[in-house]
C-alpha positions in Angstrom: -7.8 21.7 8.1 -5.3 19.6 9.9 -3.5 16.6 8.4 -4.8 13.0 8.7 -3.1 11.3 11.6 -1.0 8.4 10.3 -0.2 5.6 12.7 2.0 2.7 11.9 3.1 -0.5 13.6 5.2 -3.4 12.4 3.4 -6.7 12.8 3.8 -10.4 12.0 6.7 -12.7 11.2 7.5 -10.8 8.0 7.7 -7.4 9.6 4.8 -5.9 7.7 3.8 -2.3 8.2 0.1 -1.8 9.1 -1.2 1.7 8.9 -4.2 3.6 10.5 -5.4 6.9 9.1 -7.5 9.0 11.5 -9.3 12.2 10.7 -8.7 14.6 13.6 -11.9 16.6 12.8 -14.4 13.8 12.8 -12.4 10.9 14.5 -13.3 8.6 11.6 -10.5 6.1 10.7 -9.4 3.4 8.3 -7.1 0.4 9.0 -4.8 -0.4 6.1 -3.4 -4.0 5.7 -4.3 -5.9 8.9 -1.4 -8.3 8.7 -1.2 -9.8 12.2 -1.7 -9.1 15.9 -5.3 -7.8 16.2 -4.7 -6.3 19.7 -2.0 -4.1 18.3 -4.2 -3.1 15.4 -7.0 -2.1 17.8 -4.5 -0.1 19.9 -3.5 1.8 16.7 -7.1 2.8 16.1 -7.5 4.0 19.7 -10.9 5.6 20.4 -11.4 6.5 16.7 -14.4 5.3 14.7 -13.3 2.9 12.0 -15.3 3.0 8.8 -13.4 0.5 6.7 -10.4 -1.9 6.3 -8.4 -1.0 3.2 -6.1 -3.4 1.5 -3.0 -2.5 -0.6 -3.1 -6.1 -1.9 -3.9 -9.6 -0.8 -0.6 -11.4 0.0 -0.9 -13.3 3.3 1.5 -11.0 5.3 -0.9 -8.1 4.6 -4.2 -9.9 5.4 -3.2 -12.4 8.1 -5.6 -10.8 10.7 -8.2 -9.7 8.2 -10.9 -12.2 9.2 -10.6 -11.4 12.9 -10.5 -7.6 12.3 -13.5 -7.9 10.0 -15.4 -9.5 12.9 -14.1 -7.1 15.6 -14.7 -3.9 13.7 -17.8 -4.9 11.6 -16.8 -2.6 8.8 -16.5 -3.1 5.0 -13.3 -4.5 3.5 -12.1 -2.4 0.5 -9.5 -3.1 -2.1 -8.9 -3.8 -5.8 -10.5 -6.7 -7.7 -7.6 -7.3 -10.1 -6.0 -10.7 -10.4 -4.9 -12.1 -7.1 -1.9 -13.8 -8.6 0.8 -14.4 -7.7 0.1 -15.8 -4.3 -2.9 -13.5 -3.4 -6.4 -14.4 -2.2 -10.0 -13.6 -2.9 -11.0 -12.1 0.4 -14.6 -11.2 -0.6 -14.3 -7.4 -1.0 -17.3 -5.3 0.1 -16.2 -2.4 -2.1 -13.9 -2.3 -5.1 -11.4 0.6 -5.7 -9.8 1.0 -9.1 -7.3 3.5 -10.5 -8.5 7.1 -10.1 -11.2 6.3 -7.6 -11.4 8.1 -4.3 -12.2 7.1 -0.7 -13.3 9.6 2.0 -12.1 9.4 5.6 -13.8 12.1 7.6 -12.9 15.4 5.9 -10.1 13.9 4.0 -9.8 12.1 0.6 -7.6 9.2 -0.5 -6.9 8.9 -4.2 -6.3 5.4 -5.6 -3.4 4.4 -7.9 -3.4 1.0 -9.5 0.1 -0.4 -9.2 0.4 -4.0 -10.4 3.6 -6.0 -10.8 4.3 -7.5 -7.4 0.8 -8.8 -7.6 -2.2 -8.0 -9.9 -4.5 -6.4 -7.2 -2.1 -3.9 -5.7 -3.1 -0.3 -5.2 -1.6 2.8 -3.4 -3.5 5.2 -1.2 -2.5 8.8 -1.7 -3.8 11.4 0.7 -5.0 14.3 -1.3 -3.6 17.8 -0.6 -0.8 16.0 1.3 2.6 14.5 0.5 2.0 11.0 1.9 1.2 7.9 0.0 0.7 4.4 1.4 2.4 2.3 -1.3 2.2 -1.3 -0.1 4.8 -3.4 -1.8 5.0 -1.2 -4.9 8.3 0.4 -4.1 10.8 0.4 -1.2 13.7 2.7 -0.5 16.1 0.1 -1.9 14.2 -1.4 -4.8 10.8 -2.5 -6.2 8.6 -5.3 -4.8 9.5 -8.9 -5.5 8.2 -10.4 -8.7 7.6 -14.1 -9.6 7.8 -14.0 -13.4 9.6 -12.0 -16.1 6.1 -10.7 -17.1 5.5 -9.5 -13.5 8.8 -7.8 -13.5 8.0 -6.0 -16.8 4.7 -4.9 -15.3 6.6 -3.5 -12.2 8.8 -1.5 -14.5 5.8 0.0 -16.2 4.2 0.8 -12.8 7.4 2.5 -11.7 7.7 4.5 -14.9 4.0 5.5 -15.4 2.7 5.7 -11.8 5.4 6.2 -9.2 7.8 8.5 -11.1 4.8 10.8 -11.9 4.5 11.7 -8.2 6.4 14.8 -7.0 9.8 14.6 -5.3 8.3 15.7 -2.0 6.1 12.6 -1.9 6.8 10.4 1.1 6.2 6.7 0.4 5.0 4.5 3.3 5.8 1.0 2.2 4.6 -2.5 3.3 8.0 -3.2 4.9 10.8 -1.0 6.1 11.0 2.8 6.7 9.2 5.5 4.9 11.2 7.5 2.4 11.1 10.6 0.2 10.6 9.8 -3.5 13.0 12.6 -4.6 15.8 10.9 -2.7 15.5 7.7 -4.8 14.3 9.1 -8.1 17.7 9.1 -9.8 18.3 5.5 -8.7 14.9 4.4 -9.9 15.4 6.2 -13.3 18.8 4.6 -13.7 17.3 1.2 -12.9 14.5 1.6 -15.5 17.1 2.6 -18.1 18.9 -0.7 -17.9 18.0 -3.9 -19.9 17.4 -6.5 -17.2 16.5 -9.2 -19.8 14.2 -11.9 -18.4 15.0 -11.1 -14.8 12.5 -11.5 -12.0 12.7 -11.9 -8.2 14.2 -9.6 -5.6 15.6 -6.5 -7.2 17.7 -3.6 -5.9 18.2 -0.2 -7.6 21.9 -0.6 -8.3 21.8 -4.1 -9.7 
């Protein structure tokens, strides 16, 4: 069986990465994080058959074109029903995905990881029998996603320790902003970051702070 085709485009004023996953065997597809520019999103999907819009989380830069794409594609919107704070939105999910759930795209399966901290409804989509994971704003090559409280930062640390670092080194993370990266290339920096006492810090963090 061939791999899921992963398409990505950078959209919107915040340079957010939208993803499309297309099954080459069945031509079924999903659109992940419709942030902006509906015409670009449709171009990514090409002549595939969309079955859902998946959300890593509900910050505005990730859902800016959600209402329009919902109308254009007429497919269910799927995401996590955790707390939408900080700064998220209740988008009226048609289907809820929680940690350990799966979602089928053609002949392929996505496994869901709950990854709070940056926001309370954040999830990652791991392609089973593959090395690729769409991580949203859970982790970037240079640091974790921004936090808005000391409690949120502590939750991010727990997510990095218990969820992200449990993935194999060959995992390639596809983030909400910036370039994809191999987890093994940042593992040492992440582990060192977790070993430090950051006190009551929150905000934008980098691994070598």
